[in-house]
N, C-alpha and C positions, 0 to 999 in steps of 0.2 A: 216327107215330114213337114217341110215348110208350109205346104198347103193346109195341113192340119192346124198349124198355128194361125195361119191367115183366116181360116174358117171361124176361129174363135175371136177374130178382131185384132190380131196382132199385126204389126208391120215389121217385116224382116229387112234389116239394113246390113250393108257390107262395110260401112265406115262408122267406127265407134263414136267418134266425135259428132258426126252428123246425126246419128241415130239417137244419141243421148241428149242432144240439144233441146233445151227447154224442160228437161225432166227435173222433178223435185226429189224423186227417190230412184235409186238404181239398185236392182237386185243382181247378185252375182253368186256363182257357185264356189269359186276358189278365190284365195287371196289375190288381189290385183298386183300386177307388176307396175313399176314406176311409170313406164311408158303408157300403160292403160290409164293410170290416174291422170296423166296429162290430157287425156282425151275427154275427161269428165267435166261437166259444167262446174263453175265455182259455186261453193256453198251447197252442193247437192248432198243428200243423205245416201250413204253407201251401206247396204246391209248384205253381209256375206259371211262365209266362213273365213275368218281373218288369220287363222293359225297364230293367235296372239302371242304365245310364248316363244315363237321363233321369228317374230316380225323384225324386219330389217330397219335400223334407224333411218336409213334413206327413204324408206316407204313412209314412215311417220312424217318426215320432213316434207315429202311431196304432198301428202294429204293436208298437212297444216298450211302449206303454201297456198293451197286453193280453198282453204277454210271448209274442207269437206268434213261432214259429220259421219265418221265411220263407226258402225255398230257391228260387233262380233257375235255371231250366233253361238260360238263356243261358250260365251260367258252368260248364256241364259241361266238364271238361278234355278236350283233344284227345289222349287216350291210348287205346290199343287196348281196354282193359277197359271204357271208357265209350262205345264207339261205338254200342252199342244204345240208349243213353240220350240221345244227342246230338240234341236237338230242333231246333237250328239247322240241322243237316245234313239231317235228314229233311224239314223244311219248305222249305229252300233247293232241295233236289232237285226238289220239286214246282213251286216258283216258277220255276226255270230252264226246265222243260218248258213251263209255261203261258205264260211270256214269249214263247217262240217261236210257240206257237199263236196268241196274241193278235196278235203282230207280223204273222204270215202272213195272218190274217183282215183286218187293217187294210190291209195291202199289196194284197190283192185280186187278185193274179195267181198264176199257177202257180209253184210252188217248183222242181220238177225240170226238167231239159231234156226237151223233147218234140219228137220228129221226126215230122212228119205230111206227107201229100201236099200240104197247103196251105202248108207251110213249117215252119221250126224255131223253137221257143220257147226262148230262152236260159234257163239256170238262174238262180235268184235268187242274188245275192251277199249273204251274211250275215256280219257282223263282230261278234264277241263281245268285249267289253272287260271284263276281269276273269275269271280262270279259277279260281275257287274251286269249291265244290260246285255252286252255281247255274250258273256259267259252263260247267262241264264237261257238265252235263245239257243246257244250251242248245245246245252244240256237237253233242252226240249226237242231239238231237231235230232240229236243222236238217239234219244229215247224212242222217238217216232220211227226211226229207222231200225230199231230193234237191238241196239247195242247195250252192253252192260256199262253203265256210266258212273264214274266217280268224279268228284270235283273238290277243289281246295280254294280257300280265300283267307285273308287275314282278318276280315271283318266278321264279328260274331253273328250279325244279322243274316249273313249268307248261309249259315248252317240250316236254318229253318226253310229258307228259300230252296236250297238244294234238295232237301228231303221232300218238299212239296211237289217237286218235279219227278220224284221217283229215283233220284240218284243218291249215292252214298257220299257223305262228307268226310274229307281227309284233312286234318290240321293239327298243329300243336296248340292245344287249348290251355295256355297258361294265363297269368295275370295281364301280361302285355297284350295278348290276343283279345282280352275283354275290353280293352280301351283303344282298339286299332281302327276306329272309324272317325272321320272328321264330321263336323256339323253339317257339311254339304253332302254327306253320304259317300265320300271318296275314301279310299284306303290311305292310311298314314304310311310314311316311310318307317319301316321297322328297324329295330336295333340290330347290329351285327350278330349279337348273341341269339336273338330270335331267328334271324335268317339262317344261322348255322344249324339250329335245331330243325327248322322247317326243311332245310336242304337235305338233312340226313333222312327225314321221313320220306321226302319226295324221291330221293335216290332209291330207296328200297321198293317204293311203289311203282315207279316209272319203268323199271326193267320188265314188268309184266304186261305193259300196255301195248296196244296195237296202234292207236292214234292218240296223240297228245295235242291239245289246242291251248296255246298260251295267249292270254288276253290282257295281262297286267300292264296298266299305264298309270303314271302319276303326273297330274297336270304340271307342266313347267319343268319337268325333270326327265333325265334319261330313263328309259324303261329298265326296271330291275331285272337282273339275271336270275331266272328261275330254273333253267335247264343248262347245266354245265356241259362242257365237252366230255368229261368223264361219264356223266349220266347218259349221254347220247350213245357212247360206246358200249354201255351195258344193255341197250335195247336190242331186240331181235331184228335181224335183217328182214326187210319188208315193212317194218314199222314206219310210221309217218309222224312228223311234227309240223303243225301249222302255226307259225309265229305271227300272230296278229299285231304285235308291237314292233315289227321290223322298221317301220318308218321313224321310230324314236330310239333306234339302236338295237332293238330286239330283246326278247326275253331269253334268247339263246345266242351266245356270241358267234356261233357258226352260221347263223342265218344270214342270207343276203337278199337285199331288196329285189323283189320281182324275179327271183330265181328259185329253182328247186335244186338243192345241193345234196349230193349223195355222200354220206359218211358211213362207210362200212356196211352199205346196204340199207341204212336208215335214210329216208328222204326228209329233208328239211325244206319246207315251202314258206317263202316270205312274200306274202301278197301285201303290197303297200296300200292298195285301194280296193278292198273287197266289195264295198257297195257299188262300185262302178261295174262289177260283174253282174249286177242286177239293175241295169240303167233305168229301165222304165219305172220300177218301183222306187228306186232311190230318188229319181226326179220328182215323182208324184208326192212322196212323203216330204221332201225338202220344200216343195212348193206350198204344201199345206202348212208347214212350219212358218214360212214367211207370211202367208196369208193370215195366219192366226196372230202374228205379231203386229201386223200393219195397223190395226185400229188403235194401238197404244201410242203411235206417233202421228196420228192424223186427227184433226179436230172434227167436230160434228159436221162441218162443211166438206170434209174430205181433204182439206189443205194440210200440208206438213206442219206439225207442231212438236218441237223438241223441248219446249219450255214446260217440263214436267218433273215431278219428283217421284214418279213411279219407280219402284225399286227394280223392276225388270229392265226398264230403259236405262236407268243410271248405271246398272251393273254391266250392260252391254256396250255402252258408249265409250269409245276409245279416244276419239279426237272431236273437237268442235270449236268453231270460231278461231281457228289458227293455233289451237293449243292441244297438247296431249292431256286429257282430263282423267284418265284411268290410272290409278296408282300401280296396278298390276303390270302395266307395260312401260311405265316410266323408267328411263335408264338411270 
């Protein structure tokens, strides 16, 4: 693999400080550790997935001590011009696909209907909870595999999206439901009353499902509980739940990070990093996100230029010139 990078003109280093020496911009995949920050040049621009809502104060201090300009790919605005830079969407797409593949493998039975001389195999019933980028891809993948798919979301816009993919929409469609989407396209935190009504509907539906995939995340908050222990116990032995929100506490309290838990014959799979199970595609898409963003912070000469009022850059910038400049991460 190193030879492939070298063939494209890259230099492979073993010492981070030596390799990054003289760099104006450093790209990274994951949030850096404090020790890694110490190896970076003073004043460099660091562009990576910063996990901004879980960022440690000590890390911000380390970045500011070296006057590093840290830009978080998670804060890419949901606007048309930034779509090619949206790493959350590119990685969520892969995660939604992989969640269905993992769920089908654990389920261990045929997904489509099969009519044979020996009898008919019924299609698998797949329920997708949360219809963002990951959920839509999960619906599309499950449909391609031949499953009967239903889906739910608190955002009204999701109903038409679900129908367009050939799945059935399941939700409590009251007045609160009609106003349940933020300007940025994310789901709002719903009231306890709505959650109770939705839970009742979900409980009656989930007992008939073979595979349930939960995708619900709210930026900066613990993942909402969508599937309770009581619901799990009503499911048939052999059923599968893939909890895509396990890294933020999980949509099911029984899920455990990077484990498959057996609860009365129901398998709960908590994969904390599904895109990493498609490493070549995940790397390719993330690299393209970074490449699309780079022109916004480089002048016509190619030199680094952060003196801009571009709304994409200002939204992503966390620290600069020794200060934390993003109100969303200020303590």
